[in-house]
Every structure is written in C-alpha cells, then in structure tokens.
N, C-alpha and C positions, 0 to 999 in steps of 0.2 A: 387518767392517774386515780389508783385508788391511794389515798392518804394511808394508806400501810406502809404500799409500793416509796412515795412519795419520802417520807417520814426519813426510811432507810435508802433511799437514792442518796446520792452528790447533796439533790439544797437541801435535806434529809441534814447531812452532816453537815455542811457549810451554817446550815442554822443554829445546831446545837455549839460549831463552835464557835459563832458568834455571843451566844450565852453564854458563852464558856470565857471569852473576851473581856464579857462585860463584869464580869466576878459579883460578886456578894452586894455590891450597890445597884445593879441593873441599871448602869449608865447605858443608855442609848446608844448605841454604833449609830454612829453618822453619815457616813460614805462609802462606799464598797469603790476600791479602786479596781477593777479587770485587767489585767496584762495578758499577754501569749505565756509570757515562764517564767520563773524564779530568777531566769538572770536578768530578763524585765526590769525585775522589782528590786533585785540587786543592783541595778542602775539608777532608778527615779529615787530611790532611798538616797543614795549615796548625790548626785545633783543635786537634790533637795536641799541636802542639811550645807553643803558646800555656798549653795544660792542664800540660805538663809543666814548664815554667819557673817555674808556680806552685807545683807540686805536684808532686817526682820521682818518684813512685813511679806517677804517669801515663804510658803510655807514649810518647816521641816514636816516631811509627812513620815519620816521616822521617827520624829518624838509625837508626833497623833496616832503614832500606831501605839505608841508604850502608854499614850494616855487614853489609849481604846477609843477613838471616837470614830478610826477608820480601822479597815481590815482590807489588805491585801489579798487578791482570790489571783491563784495562776490559772487560767482558764482551759489551756490547755490548746484544741485544733481549732481553728476559725473557721464556723460552718453558720449555716443562717439559721436552722434549728435552736442554737444559743441562742439567738435575741432578746427571748423571753424567759431564760432560763434561770435569772436572777427574781423575777417579778415578784414572785408569792411573798419574798420576807419584804417588804415592802421600806424597800430603802432606796436613797440617791447612789446609782449607780454612773463612776465614771471608766469607760472603758478606751486603751489604748494597744490600737493598732499598727503592727508592721503595712508597708507599703508593699514590702516584696515586689514580683514582679510579678506581668500578666501571664495566665489569667488568674493570678492569687490576690492580683490588685481590685478584681472586677469584685470574686466572690467581697474582697473586705469592705468595700464601698457600698453595697447591699446590703453587708452586716450592718453598718453603721448605720446605713438611713433608717433602716429598722430598729434600731437604738436611740436614733434621735427621736422621734418617732412619739415617742412612751415617755411620760412628764417625769419631771423631776432624775432623767438620765441624757449623758452627754457622752457621744463616741467617736474618735478623732483617728485621723488615718497620718501616720508618720511624712513630711513630707522627703525624708530619704527614707531610705530601704528599709532600714531596720536600728533598733536604740542606737548598738552599736557605732553607730555611719555617725553620730553628732562626739565621739573624741576625737581630739587634736593627736596632730601626727606627732609633739612633742609629750604627751600624755604616753600616746604607747611607747617610745622609743626610751622615757624615765620606767616607765615599767617591769620593760622586757628588752630592752638593748637591739630591738629591731626596729629598723628606718623604714617606714613603707610609706608610699601614696597610693591614696584611694579616689574615687571619686562616690559621688552619693549614690548611683545605681548598684556598686561593685559587692558581693560579698566581702564583707568583709574579716568578719572566723576563714576562711578558707583563703583568704591570701594571704593572713597575717600563721594558719597554720601550714601553709604550704611552705612563706619561710624560713620559719620556727624547723619542719621535717630537712628542710635545704641545708642547713646551720651543724646535723651532724656530721660526724663523718665519718659513719656509716649508713647515713640514711640511702632508706629506696625510692627511685624514682616517684615520685609524688603519684603518676600516670599507673604503675607499678604495684599502687597498692590496692589493698583490697576494698569495698565499698565500706565493710565496717569497719576498717583502718581509720582513711580519710574521715568519717562521720563522728572515732570516734577525737582525730586531732580539731577538728569545728569547736566541738563542742568543748574539748578542751580550751582552745582561743578563747572561744564564746565566755568561756567562764571567769577566767581572768578580765579580758578587755574589761565585761560591767564592772568589776568589782577592784582590781590593782589599776588596771586605769584609768577608770573612772574616778580613783580615790586622787587622781594624780590635773585629774580637772581644776582648774580655776573658773570663777566667770570671765575672764579676759580672753581666756580659751574658748569658752562657752561663747561667750562674745563674735570671736571669729570664726568658728563651726556652727553659728546660729543665728547671722545678723538681725532676722524677722521677729526674734525671741518666740521662735514656736513654743521652745518648753518652759519658757518662761509661764508661756500663757495655757498649758495645762494646768498648770501647780495652779493659776490664778482660780482657774476652770474649778477643781479639784477643791481648791477653799471658798468656793461659792458654792458649791452643791454641799458642802457640809458645813453650811451657814456660817462660816469664818469671816 
C-alpha cells in the first residue's frame, strides 16, 4: 500500500486522532485498547471505574483515556487480515475478542494467536459468549425490570429483546418480526445492557459472575502494557 493510501485510510485517520488526543503537549499515547464495537467500550469503561473505586490498584480505563494515555479503538469486523492493522503505529495493543459461537470462535482464536505473536501486543478471548454475558441478573433487573435467566453461551441481547418485546400489549410475535426489526431490538437491548445494566454492577456481583477474575486480568494486562 502506498504512503498516500495509508495516510488516507483508517490507519491514517487513527494516527491523526491519536495526535489530536495527545494535544499540544505531545504526550505519548501508551496503549491501544481494541474492542469489537462501541458497546464493548462502554462496558469496559464502566466496569473498570466500578472496580477502581473499590480497589485503586485496578486501573480506571476512562481516567486513563481522559489523561490521554489510552485510546479505545472500535475494530468492527473480526477478520484475520486485521491482525497487523495497527502495527505501523508502533504502540502496545490490547485486543479483547468475544468468544461468540463456532465457527466464529475459531476465527477469533486464529486472530488472537497472530496478534499475540507480535511484540507488546496481547489478545484475549472472553470465556463467555460476549461482554454483556458477565452481567449479573440483579443488575439487569434493576436497570430494566426484566428478570431473566441465561447461560454463558446464550445471546443475552436476543433473550432480553424477546422478553422486552413480549411486554408490549400489542407486541408482534418475535418469529413474525422482520429480520431488520429483530436486529434493531437486539441492538437496543445490547446498548442498555452495556450501559445502564453495567452501571448497576458491583465488585460482589462481578465476583459472582466472574469467579476466576477474568475481567480483572484484562485490566491488569492493559495496565502492564501501558507501563503502569
């Protein structure tokens, strides 16, 4: 790829955004945190802040972002060709990938292995299906009034969207909704799950949903990559 095309493409735009984040002080961004989309970013901002308030040794990613030492990157589609997407920026990278379900899981595993082969880069895959799978049922109930049971392999946004749809008096049966309508309702559910419900998490609730401390380990890795 020519330097002109690189400068005009997504990497060039990100490089310019990083320079803008650094500001007049030219403070160096210390780490890129690459997630699949904006909802995942919202979840990680909120959960890290909640854990930081309880334990100051846990990094508050939102605070790091405000200090211009961290940049969140919504990566979008998960493809093997993206493993070296940000290499030209020469910054430490932390990638968090949803496990999803086969065959998507296999692609994510291959991508993580490729990223982990690069220096100062770390990629992890969630043990649960997706980020919102770490939410506690009580947090969901408090945020929406919806009482729901789900497993680590369920698509929580779809389960919640179905139940929310059924609560309307004139609701159309889920199976009779168009694919576009279902997608819109799933996205709406995913958005508030990763914001309103995430805000109602507590360290105790997270410990119940994540007894192995998986999420805390992600935050510790980000802190290490940033030099903290």
